[in-house]
Structures are given as structure tokens and as C-alpha cells.
PDB file with SEQRES, HELIX, SHEET and CRYST1 records, atoms N, CA, C and O in Angstrom:
SEQRES   1 A   69  UNK UNK UNK UNK UNK UNK UNK UNK UNK UNK UNK UNK UNK          
SEQRES   2 A   69  UNK UNK UNK UNK UNK UNK UNK UNK UNK UNK UNK UNK UNK          
SEQRES   3 A   69  UNK UNK UNK UNK UNK UNK UNK UNK UNK UNK UNK UNK UNK          
SEQRES   4 A   69  UNK UNK UNK UNK UNK UNK UNK UNK UNK UNK UNK UNK UNK          
SEQRES   5 A   69  UNK UNK UNK UNK UNK UNK UNK UNK UNK UNK UNK UNK UNK          
SEQRES   6 A   69  UNK UNK UNK UNK                                              
HELIX    1 AA1 UNK A    3  UNK A    9  1                                   7    
HELIX    2 AA2 UNK A   11  UNK A   30  1                                  20    
HELIX    3 AA3 UNK A   37  UNK A   56  1                                  20    
HELIX    4 AA4 UNK A   59  UNK A   64  1                                   6    
CRYST1    1.000    1.000    1.000  90.00  90.00  90.00 P 1           1          
ATOM      1  N   UNK A   1    -155.141 -57.300  44.319  1.00  0.00           N  
ATOM      2  CA  UNK A   1    -155.919 -56.099  44.021  1.00  0.00           C  
ATOM      3  C   UNK A   1    -155.679 -55.724  42.558  1.00  0.00           C  
ATOM      4  O   UNK A   1    -154.537 -55.600  42.115  1.00  0.00           O  
ATOM      5  N   UNK A   2    -156.751 -55.550  41.832  1.00  0.00           N  
ATOM      6  CA  UNK A   2    -156.638 -55.187  40.425  1.00  0.00           C  
ATOM      7  C   UNK A   2    -156.589 -53.671  40.275  1.00  0.00           C  
ATOM      8  O   UNK A   2    -156.814 -52.931  41.233  1.00  0.00           O  
ATOM      9  N   UNK A   3    -156.297 -53.226  39.075  1.00  0.00           N  
ATOM     10  CA  UNK A   3    -156.230 -51.790  38.802  1.00  0.00           C  
ATOM     11  C   UNK A   3    -157.593 -51.142  39.028  1.00  0.00           C  
ATOM     12  O   UNK A   3    -157.678 -50.064  39.615  1.00  0.00           O  
ATOM     13  N   UNK A   4    -158.656 -51.794  38.566  1.00  0.00           N  
ATOM     14  CA  UNK A   4    -159.995 -51.208  38.716  1.00  0.00           C  
ATOM     15  C   UNK A   4    -160.433 -51.167  40.167  1.00  0.00           C  
ATOM     16  O   UNK A   4    -161.114 -50.225  40.571  1.00  0.00           O  
ATOM     17  N   UNK A   5    -160.061 -52.165  40.967  1.00  0.00           N  
ATOM     18  CA  UNK A   5    -160.414 -52.152  42.382  1.00  0.00           C  
ATOM     19  C   UNK A   5    -159.716 -51.008  43.094  1.00  0.00           C  
ATOM     20  O   UNK A   5    -160.340 -50.300  43.885  1.00  0.00           O  
ATOM     21  N   UNK A   6    -158.433 -50.817  42.826  1.00  0.00           N  
ATOM     22  CA  UNK A   6    -157.715 -49.727  43.476  1.00  0.00           C  
ATOM     23  C   UNK A   6    -158.209 -48.370  42.979  1.00  0.00           C  
ATOM     24  O   UNK A   6    -158.184 -47.396  43.730  1.00  0.00           O  
ATOM     25  N   UNK A   7    -158.656 -48.293  41.734  1.00  0.00           N  
ATOM     26  CA  UNK A   7    -159.175 -47.034  41.199  1.00  0.00           C  
ATOM     27  C   UNK A   7    -160.483 -46.654  41.874  1.00  0.00           C  
ATOM     28  O   UNK A   7    -160.757 -45.471  42.075  1.00  0.00           O  
ATOM     29  N   UNK A   8    -161.305 -47.659  42.230  1.00  0.00           N  
ATOM     30  CA  UNK A   8    -162.552 -47.373  42.929  1.00  0.00           C  
ATOM     31  C   UNK A   8    -162.302 -46.840  44.327  1.00  0.00           C  
ATOM     32  O   UNK A   8    -163.084 -46.039  44.838  1.00  0.00           O  
ATOM     33  N   UNK A   9    -161.226 -47.276  44.942  1.00  0.00           N  
ATOM     34  CA  UNK A   9    -160.913 -46.866  46.312  1.00  0.00           C  
ATOM     35  C   UNK A   9    -160.291 -45.473  46.366  1.00  0.00           C  
ATOM     36  O   UNK A   9    -160.386 -44.802  47.393  1.00  0.00           O  
ATOM     37  N   UNK A  10    -159.673 -45.037  45.309  1.00  0.00           N  
ATOM     38  CA  UNK A  10    -158.979 -43.753  45.311  1.00  0.00           C  
ATOM     39  C   UNK A  10    -159.372 -42.937  44.081  1.00  0.00           C  
ATOM     40  O   UNK A  10    -159.075 -43.334  42.954  1.00  0.00           O  
ATOM     41  N   UNK A  11    -160.041 -41.797  44.289  1.00  0.00           N  
ATOM     42  CA  UNK A  11    -160.415 -40.965  43.141  1.00  0.00           C  
ATOM     43  C   UNK A  11    -159.200 -40.476  42.343  1.00  0.00           C  
ATOM     44  O   UNK A  11    -159.283 -40.306  41.126  1.00  0.00           O  
ATOM     45  N   UNK A  12    -158.095 -40.254  43.016  1.00  0.00           N  
ATOM     46  CA  UNK A  12    -156.886 -39.814  42.317  1.00  0.00           C  
ATOM     47  C   UNK A  12    -156.375 -40.870  41.360  1.00  0.00           C  
ATOM     48  O   UNK A  12    -155.969 -40.554  40.241  1.00  0.00           O  
ATOM     49  N   UNK A  13    -156.392 -42.124  41.793  1.00  0.00           N  
ATOM     50  CA  UNK A  13    -155.955 -43.208  40.917  1.00  0.00           C  
ATOM     51  C   UNK A  13    -156.924 -43.394  39.759  1.00  0.00           C  
ATOM     52  O   UNK A  13    -156.506 -43.680  38.636  1.00  0.00           O  
ATOM     53  N   UNK A  14    -158.212 -43.233  40.026  1.00  0.00           N  
ATOM     54  CA  UNK A  14    -159.206 -43.333  38.955  1.00  0.00           C  
ATOM     55  C   UNK A  14    -158.985 -42.239  37.922  1.00  0.00           C  
ATOM     56  O   UNK A  14    -159.096 -42.477  36.719  1.00  0.00           O  
ATOM     57  N   UNK A  15    -158.670 -41.036  38.401  1.00  0.00           N  
ATOM     58  CA  UNK A  15    -158.417 -39.922  37.484  1.00  0.00           C  
ATOM     59  C   UNK A  15    -157.170 -40.187  36.652  1.00  0.00           C  
ATOM     60  O   UNK A  15    -157.163 -39.923  35.449  1.00  0.00           O  
ATOM     61  N   UNK A  16    -156.124 -40.701  37.271  1.00  0.00           N  
ATOM     62  CA  UNK A  16    -154.902 -41.007  36.526  1.00  0.00           C  
ATOM     63  C   UNK A  16    -155.147 -42.090  35.483  1.00  0.00           C  
ATOM     64  O   UNK A  16    -154.614 -42.025  34.375  1.00  0.00           O  
ATOM     65  N   UNK A  17    -155.952 -43.084  35.840  1.00  0.00           N  
ATOM     66  CA  UNK A  17    -156.289 -44.134  34.884  1.00  0.00           C  
ATOM     67  C   UNK A  17    -157.082 -43.556  33.710  1.00  0.00           C  
ATOM     68  O   UNK A  17    -156.813 -43.887  32.555  1.00  0.00           O  
ATOM     69  N   UNK A  18    -158.053 -42.697  34.005  1.00  0.00           N  
ATOM     70  CA  UNK A  18    -158.847 -42.065  32.946  1.00  0.00           C  
ATOM     71  C   UNK A  18    -157.965 -41.203  32.049  1.00  0.00           C  
ATOM     72  O   UNK A  18    -158.113 -41.223  30.827  1.00  0.00           O  
ATOM     73  N   UNK A  19    -157.053 -40.450  32.647  1.00  0.00           N  
ATOM     74  CA  UNK A  19    -156.156 -39.602  31.852  1.00  0.00           C  
ATOM     75  C   UNK A  19    -155.236 -40.443  30.975  1.00  0.00           C  
ATOM     76  O   UNK A  19    -154.948 -40.071  29.838  1.00  0.00           O  
ATOM     77  N   UNK A  20    -154.778 -41.563  31.494  1.00  0.00           N  
ATOM     78  CA  UNK A  20    -153.912 -42.444  30.699  1.00  0.00           C  
ATOM     79  C   UNK A  20    -154.665 -43.021  29.505  1.00  0.00           C  
ATOM     80  O   UNK A  20    -154.134 -43.074  28.395  1.00  0.00           O  
ATOM     81  N   UNK A  21    -155.900 -43.454  29.737  1.00  0.00           N  
ATOM     82  CA  UNK A  21    -156.702 -44.011  28.645  1.00  0.00           C  
ATOM     83  C   UNK A  21    -156.991 -42.940  27.600  1.00  0.00           C  
ATOM     84  O   UNK A  21    -156.861 -43.190  26.401  1.00  0.00           O  
ATOM     85  N   UNK A  22    -157.383 -41.751  28.047  1.00  0.00           N  
ATOM     86  CA  UNK A  22    -157.679 -40.663  27.108  1.00  0.00           C  
ATOM     87  C   UNK A  22    -156.435 -40.244  26.329  1.00  0.00           C  
ATOM     88  O   UNK A  22    -156.528 -39.897  25.152  1.00  0.00           O  
ATOM     89  N   UNK A  23    -155.281 -40.273  26.975  1.00  0.00           N  
ATOM     90  CA  UNK A  23    -154.037 -39.949  26.272  1.00  0.00           C  
ATOM     91  C   UNK A  23    -153.744 -40.989  25.195  1.00  0.00           C  
ATOM     92  O   UNK A  23    -153.286 -40.640  24.107  1.00  0.00           O  
ATOM     93  N   UNK A  24    -154.003 -42.256  25.486  1.00  0.00           N  
ATOM     94  CA  UNK A  24    -153.833 -43.303  24.476  1.00  0.00           C  
ATOM     95  C   UNK A  24    -154.761 -43.102  23.294  1.00  0.00           C  
ATOM     96  O   UNK A  24    -154.360 -43.277  22.143  1.00  0.00           O  
ATOM     97  N   UNK A  25    -156.004 -42.733  23.581  1.00  0.00           N  
ATOM     98  CA  UNK A  25    -156.960 -42.463  22.503  1.00  0.00           C  
ATOM     99  C   UNK A  25    -156.494 -41.269  21.678  1.00  0.00           C  
ATOM    100  O   UNK A  25    -156.587 -41.288  20.450  1.00  0.00           O  
ATOM    101  N   UNK A  26    -155.994 -40.234  22.343  1.00  0.00           N  
ATOM    102  CA  UNK A  26    -155.454 -39.072  21.616  1.00  0.00           C  
ATOM    103  C   UNK A  26    -154.317 -39.475  20.694  1.00  0.00           C  
ATOM    104  O   UNK A  26    -154.231 -39.014  19.556  1.00  0.00           O  
ATOM    105  N   UNK A  27    -153.446 -40.341  21.196  1.00  0.00           N  
ATOM    106  CA  UNK A  27    -152.302 -40.792  20.406  1.00  0.00           C  
ATOM    107  C   UNK A  27    -152.763 -41.517  19.145  1.00  0.00           C  
ATOM    108  O   UNK A  27    -152.230 -41.291  18.058  1.00  0.00           O  
ATOM    109  N   UNK A  28    -153.753 -42.387  19.300  1.00  0.00           N  
ATOM    110  CA  UNK A  28    -154.262 -43.146  18.151  1.00  0.00           C  
ATOM    111  C   UNK A  28    -154.921 -42.208  17.148  1.00  0.00           C  
ATOM    112  O   UNK A  28    -154.681 -42.319  15.946  1.00  0.00           O  
ATOM    113  N   UNK A  29    -155.746 -41.289  17.630  1.00  0.00           N  
ATOM    114  CA  UNK A  29    -156.431 -40.351  16.729  1.00  0.00           C  
ATOM    115  C   UNK A  29    -155.419 -39.444  16.038  1.00  0.00           C  
ATOM    116  O   UNK A  29    -155.533 -39.187  14.840  1.00  0.00           O  
ATOM    117  N   UNK A  30    -154.434 -38.959  16.784  1.00  0.00           N  
ATOM    118  CA  UNK A  30    -153.440 -38.056  16.214  1.00  0.00           C  
ATOM    119  C   UNK A  30    -152.537 -38.721  15.188  1.00  0.00           C  
ATOM    120  O   UNK A  30    -152.012 -38.057  14.294  1.00  0.00           O  
ATOM    121  N   UNK A  31    -152.354 -40.030  15.312  1.00  0.00           N  
ATOM    122  CA  UNK A  31    -151.468 -40.745  14.399  1.00  0.00           C  
ATOM    123  C   UNK A  31    -152.127 -41.216  13.126  1.00  0.00           C  
ATOM    124  O   UNK A  31    -151.461 -41.768  12.250  1.00  0.00           O  
ATOM    125  N   UNK A  32    -153.410 -41.010  13.009  1.00  0.00           N  
ATOM    126  CA  UNK A  32    -154.140 -41.475  11.822  1.00  0.00           C  
ATOM    127  C   UNK A  32    -154.794 -40.289  11.121  1.00  0.00           C  
ATOM    128  O   UNK A  32    -155.015 -39.232  11.712  1.00  0.00           O  
ATOM    129  N   UNK A  33    -155.091 -40.498   9.861  1.00  0.00           N  
ATOM    130  CA  UNK A  33    -155.763 -39.458   9.078  1.00  0.00           C  
ATOM    131  C   UNK A  33    -157.271 -39.683   9.207  1.00  0.00           C  
ATOM    132  O   UNK A  33    -157.894 -40.350   8.381  1.00  0.00           O  
ATOM    133  N   UNK A  34    -157.833 -39.107  10.264  1.00  0.00           N  
ATOM    134  CA  UNK A  34    -159.247 -39.305  10.566  1.00  0.00           C  
ATOM    135  C   UNK A  34    -159.996 -38.007  10.300  1.00  0.00           C  
ATOM    136  O   UNK A  34    -159.564 -36.936  10.727  1.00  0.00           O  
ATOM    137  N   UNK A  35    -161.101 -38.102   9.603  1.00  0.00           N  
ATOM    138  CA  UNK A  35    -161.938 -36.927   9.364  1.00  0.00           C  
ATOM    139  C   UNK A  35    -162.525 -36.469  10.691  1.00  0.00           C  
ATOM    140  O   UNK A  35    -163.077 -37.270  11.445  1.00  0.00           O  
ATOM    141  N   UNK A  36    -162.404 -35.191  10.967  1.00  0.00           N  
ATOM    142  CA  UNK A  36    -162.933 -34.647  12.216  1.00  0.00           C  
ATOM    143  C   UNK A  36    -162.018 -34.874  13.405  1.00  0.00           C  
ATOM    144  O   UNK A  36    -162.466 -34.803  14.550  1.00  0.00           O  
ATOM    145  N   UNK A  37    -160.741 -35.147  13.155  1.00  0.00           N  
ATOM    146  CA  UNK A  37    -159.798 -35.413  14.242  1.00  0.00           C  
ATOM    147  C   UNK A  37    -159.668 -34.207  15.171  1.00  0.00           C  
ATOM    148  O   UNK A  37    -159.558 -34.374  16.386  1.00  0.00           O  
ATOM    149  N   UNK A  38    -159.678 -33.007  14.618  1.00  0.00           N  
ATOM    150  CA  UNK A  38    -159.538 -31.806  15.452  1.00  0.00           C  
ATOM    151  C   UNK A  38    -160.683 -31.716  16.457  1.00  0.00           C  
ATOM    152  O   UNK A  38    -160.460 -31.410  17.629  1.00  0.00           O  
ATOM    153  N   UNK A  39    -161.893 -31.978  16.006  1.00  0.00           N  
ATOM    154  CA  UNK A  39    -163.048 -31.928  16.908  1.00  0.00           C  
ATOM    155  C   UNK A  39    -162.949 -32.998  17.989  1.00  0.00           C  
ATOM    156  O   UNK A  39    -163.244 -32.730  19.154  1.00  0.00           O  
ATOM    157  N   UNK A  40    -162.540 -34.200  17.617  1.00  0.00           N  
ATOM    158  CA  UNK A  40    -162.404 -35.285  18.594  1.00  0.00           C  
ATOM    159  C   UNK A  40    -161.308 -34.975  19.617  1.00  0.00           C  
ATOM    160  O   UNK A  40    -161.482 -35.199  20.815  1.00  0.00           O  
ATOM    161  N   UNK A  41    -160.182 -34.459  19.131  1.00  0.00           N  
ATOM    162  CA  UNK A  41    -159.080 -34.124  20.040  1.00  0.00           C  
ATOM    163  C   UNK A  41    -159.457 -32.978  20.970  1.00  0.00           C  
ATOM    164  O   UNK A  41    -159.057 -32.960  22.134  1.00  0.00           O  
ATOM    165  N   UNK A  42    -160.222 -32.028  20.459  1.00  0.00           N  
ATOM    166  CA  UNK A  42    -160.687 -30.925  21.299  1.00  0.00           C  
ATOM    167  C   UNK A  42    -161.629 -31.438  22.383  1.00  0.00           C  
ATOM    168  O   UNK A  42    -161.531 -31.026  23.539  1.00  0.00           O  
ATOM    169  N   UNK A  43    -162.529 -32.323  22.018  1.00  0.00           N  
ATOM    170  CA  UNK A  43    -163.448 -32.907  22.992  1.00  0.00           C  
ATOM    171  C   UNK A  43    -162.688 -33.689  24.060  1.00  0.00           C  
ATOM    172  O   UNK A  43    -163.000 -33.582  25.246  1.00  0.00           O  
ATOM    173  N   UNK A  44    -161.708 -34.462  23.654  1.00  0.00           N  
ATOM    174  CA  UNK A  44    -160.907 -35.219  24.619  1.00  0.00           C  
ATOM    175  C   UNK A  44    -160.155 -34.279  25.548  1.00  0.00           C  
ATOM    176  O   UNK A  44    -160.060 -34.545  26.746  1.00  0.00           O  
ATOM    177  N   UNK A  45    -159.619 -33.188  25.019  1.00  0.00           N  
ATOM    178  CA  UNK A  45    -158.910 -32.218  25.850  1.00  0.00           C  
ATOM    179  C   UNK A  45    -159.838 -31.591  26.894  1.00  0.00           C  
ATOM    180  O   UNK A  45    -159.432 -31.371  28.035  1.00  0.00           O  
ATOM    181  N   UNK A  46    -161.063 -31.310  26.509  1.00  0.00           N  
ATOM    182  CA  UNK A  46    -162.034 -30.743  27.452  1.00  0.00           C  
ATOM    183  C   UNK A  46    -162.381 -31.761  28.538  1.00  0.00           C  
ATOM    184  O   UNK A  46    -162.491 -31.408  29.712  1.00  0.00           O  
ATOM    185  N   UNK A  47    -162.550 -33.019  28.146  1.00  0.00           N  
ATOM    186  CA  UNK A  47    -162.853 -34.068  29.122  1.00  0.00           C  
ATOM    187  C   UNK A  47    -161.678 -34.247  30.086  1.00  0.00           C  
ATOM    188  O   UNK A  47    -161.885 -34.389  31.292  1.00  0.00           O  
ATOM    189  N   UNK A  48    -160.449 -34.241  29.567  1.00  0.00           N  
ATOM    190  CA  UNK A  48    -159.277 -34.372  30.429  1.00  0.00           C  
ATOM    191  C   UNK A  48    -159.167 -33.197  31.391  1.00  0.00           C  
ATOM    192  O   UNK A  48    -158.811 -33.381  32.555  1.00  0.00           O  
ATOM    193  N   UNK A  49    -159.467 -32.006  30.922  1.00  0.00           N  
ATOM    194  CA  UNK A  49    -159.443 -30.833  31.801  1.00  0.00           C  
ATOM    195  C   UNK A  49    -160.484 -30.974  32.899  1.00  0.00           C  
ATOM    196  O   UNK A  49    -160.224 -30.630  34.052  1.00  0.00           O  
ATOM    197  N   UNK A  50    -161.653 -31.473  32.552  1.00  0.00           N  
ATOM    198  CA  UNK A  50    -162.709 -31.668  33.552  1.00  0.00           C  
ATOM    199  C   UNK A  50    -162.292 -32.706  34.590  1.00  0.00           C  
ATOM    200  O   UNK A  50    -162.552 -32.525  35.780  1.00  0.00           O  
ATOM    201  N   UNK A  51    -161.658 -33.777  34.160  1.00  0.00           N  
ATOM    202  CA  UNK A  51    -161.179 -34.801  35.095  1.00  0.00           C  
ATOM    203  C   UNK A  51    -160.186 -34.193  36.072  1.00  0.00           C  
ATOM    204  O   UNK A  51    -160.257 -34.460  37.272  1.00  0.00           O  
ATOM    205  N   UNK A  52    -159.270 -33.387  35.580  1.00  0.00           N  
ATOM    206  CA  UNK A  52    -158.264 -32.761  36.442  1.00  0.00           C  
ATOM    207  C   UNK A  52    -158.916 -31.803  37.427  1.00  0.00           C  
ATOM    208  O   UNK A  52    -158.584 -31.812  38.613  1.00  0.00           O  
ATOM    209  N   UNK A  53    -159.830 -30.986  36.956  1.00  0.00           N  
ATOM    210  CA  UNK A  53    -160.492 -30.012  37.831  1.00  0.00           C  
ATOM    211  C   UNK A  53    -161.298 -30.725  38.915  1.00  0.00           C  
ATOM    212  O   UNK A  53    -161.245 -30.341  40.083  1.00  0.00           O  
ATOM    213  N   UNK A  54    -162.036 -31.752  38.533  1.00  0.00           N  
ATOM    214  CA  UNK A  54    -162.890 -32.447  39.497  1.00  0.00           C  
ATOM    215  C   UNK A  54    -162.058 -33.251  40.496  1.00  0.00           C  
ATOM    216  O   UNK A  54    -162.317 -33.193  41.699  1.00  0.00           O  
ATOM    217  N   UNK A  55    -161.076 -33.990  40.020  1.00  0.00           N  
ATOM    218  CA  UNK A  55    -160.340 -34.908  40.891  1.00  0.00           C  
ATOM    219  C   UNK A  55    -159.242 -34.228  41.698  1.00  0.00           C  
ATOM    220  O   UNK A  55    -159.077 -34.521  42.883  1.00  0.00           O  
ATOM    221  N   UNK A  56    -158.502 -33.340  41.087  1.00  0.00           N  
ATOM    222  CA  UNK A  56    -157.315 -32.812  41.753  1.00  0.00           C  
ATOM    223  C   UNK A  56    -157.506 -31.410  42.320  1.00  0.00           C  
ATOM    224  O   UNK A  56    -156.748 -30.997  43.198  1.00  0.00           O  
ATOM    225  N   UNK A  57    -158.486 -30.683  41.845  1.00  0.00           N  
ATOM    226  CA  UNK A  57    -158.723 -29.338  42.370  1.00  0.00           C  
ATOM    227  C   UNK A  57    -159.933 -29.309  43.294  1.00  0.00           C  
ATOM    228  O   UNK A  57    -160.331 -28.248  43.775  1.00  0.00           O  
ATOM    229  N   UNK A  58    -160.515 -30.476  43.540  1.00  0.00           N  
ATOM    230  CA  UNK A  58    -161.610 -30.631  44.498  1.00  0.00           C  
ATOM    231  C   UNK A  58    -162.745 -29.647  44.236  1.00  0.00           C  
ATOM    232  O   UNK A  58    -163.202 -28.961  45.151  1.00  0.00           O  
ATOM    233  N   UNK A  59    -163.187 -29.581  43.014  1.00  0.00           N  
ATOM    234  CA  UNK A  59    -164.227 -28.647  42.604  1.00  0.00           C  
ATOM    235  C   UNK A  59    -165.527 -28.891  43.371  1.00  0.00           C  
ATOM    236  O   UNK A  59    -166.225 -27.938  43.718  1.00  0.00           O  
ATOM    237  N   UNK A  60    -165.857 -30.142  43.636  1.00  0.00           N  
ATOM    238  CA  UNK A  60    -167.092 -30.444  44.356  1.00  0.00           C  
ATOM    239  C   UNK A  60    -167.073 -29.818  45.750  1.00  0.00           C  
ATOM    240  O   UNK A  60    -168.087 -29.289  46.206  1.00  0.00           O  
ATOM    241  N   UNK A  61    -165.938 -29.874  46.419  1.00  0.00           N  
ATOM    242  CA  UNK A  61    -165.826 -29.285  47.756  1.00  0.00           C  
ATOM    243  C   UNK A  61    -165.960 -27.759  47.702  1.00  0.00           C  
ATOM    244  O   UNK A  61    -166.562 -27.151  48.587  1.00  0.00           O  
ATOM    245  N   UNK A  62    -165.408 -27.163  46.681  1.00  0.00           N  
ATOM    246  CA  UNK A  62    -165.488 -25.705  46.543  1.00  0.00           C  
ATOM    247  C   UNK A  62    -166.941 -25.272  46.305  1.00  0.00           C  
ATOM    248  O   UNK A  62    -167.412 -24.296  46.890  1.00  0.00           O  
ATOM    249  N   UNK A  63    -167.631 -26.002  45.453  1.00  0.00           N  
ATOM    250  CA  UNK A  63    -169.017 -25.643  45.151  1.00  0.00           C  
ATOM    251  C   UNK A  63    -169.944 -25.893  46.329  1.00  0.00           C  
ATOM    252  O   UNK A  63    -170.929 -25.176  46.503  1.00  0.00           O  
ATOM    253  N   UNK A  64    -169.644 -26.899  47.140  1.00  0.00           N  
ATOM    254  CA  UNK A  64    -170.433 -27.171  48.326  1.00  0.00           C  
ATOM    255  C   UNK A  64    -170.113 -26.208  49.454  1.00  0.00           C  
ATOM    256  O   UNK A  64    -170.917 -26.030  50.369  1.00  0.00           O  
ATOM    257  N   UNK A  65    -168.952 -25.591  49.396  1.00  0.00           N  
ATOM    258  CA  UNK A  65    -168.535 -24.664  50.446  1.00  0.00           C  
ATOM    259  C   UNK A  65    -167.892 -25.359  51.626  1.00  0.00           C  
ATOM    260  O   UNK A  65    -167.818 -24.791  52.715  1.00  0.00           O  
ATOM    261  N   UNK A  66    -167.417 -26.600  51.424  1.00  0.00           N  
ATOM    262  CA  UNK A  66    -166.797 -27.309  52.528  1.00  0.00           C  
ATOM    263  C   UNK A  66    -165.284 -27.391  52.369  1.00  0.00           C  
ATOM    264  O   UNK A  66    -164.663 -28.374  52.772  1.00  0.00           O  
ATOM    265  N   UNK A  67    -164.702 -26.366  51.786  1.00  0.00           N  
ATOM    266  CA  UNK A  67    -163.259 -26.328  51.618  1.00  0.00           C  
ATOM    267  C   UNK A  67    -162.592 -26.091  52.969  1.00  0.00           C  
ATOM    268  O   UNK A  67    -163.061 -25.288  53.776  1.00  0.00           O  
ATOM    269  N   UNK A  68    -161.499 -26.796  53.198  1.00  0.00           N  
ATOM    270  CA  UNK A  68    -160.758 -26.616  54.447  1.00  0.00           C  
ATOM    271  C   UNK A  68    -159.906 -25.359  54.354  1.00  0.00           C  
ATOM    272  O   UNK A  68    -159.120 -25.193  53.421  1.00  0.00           O  
ATOM    273  N   UNK A  69    -160.074 -24.482  55.327  1.00  0.00           N  
ATOM    274  CA  UNK A  69    -159.305 -23.227  55.316  1.00  0.00           C  
ATOM    275  C   UNK A  69    -158.106 -23.324  56.213  1.00  0.00           C  
ATOM    276  O   UNK A  69    -157.342 -22.365  56.330  1.00  0.00           O  
TER     277      UNK A  69                                                      
END                                                                             
């Protein structure tokens, strides 16, 4: 089983993989003198926040109203 196959089977693993990749991109951008780095890092932070909200806080279930009480 490859990493991508297991990520398709589990949304949590897919989210962790996405967060790891985005963190690596942040590291590369932060370590270099890139024009517009603040804007890129801000965008990545927003995307990472969205991944966390969607995958781990079950936002889709809340919006659908099918949350388990």
C-alpha cells in the first residue's frame, strides 16, 4: 500500500499529508528571500486552516445538519 492509496482511504491521512506538504513549502518560502513571501505564507496558512476545519472538525457534517449528538 502506497502513501497515496492510504490517503485516499482515510480523509485524516490525506489531510495530514496535505499539511506536511504545505509545511514543507512554507519552510522553503520562509528560508529564501522571495518577493511577496508574506502573501504566499498567508495564503498557505489559510489553506492549512481550511484543511484542518474540513477534515478534523467535520465542517461538512455540521453544514448538512447530520452531526451526531
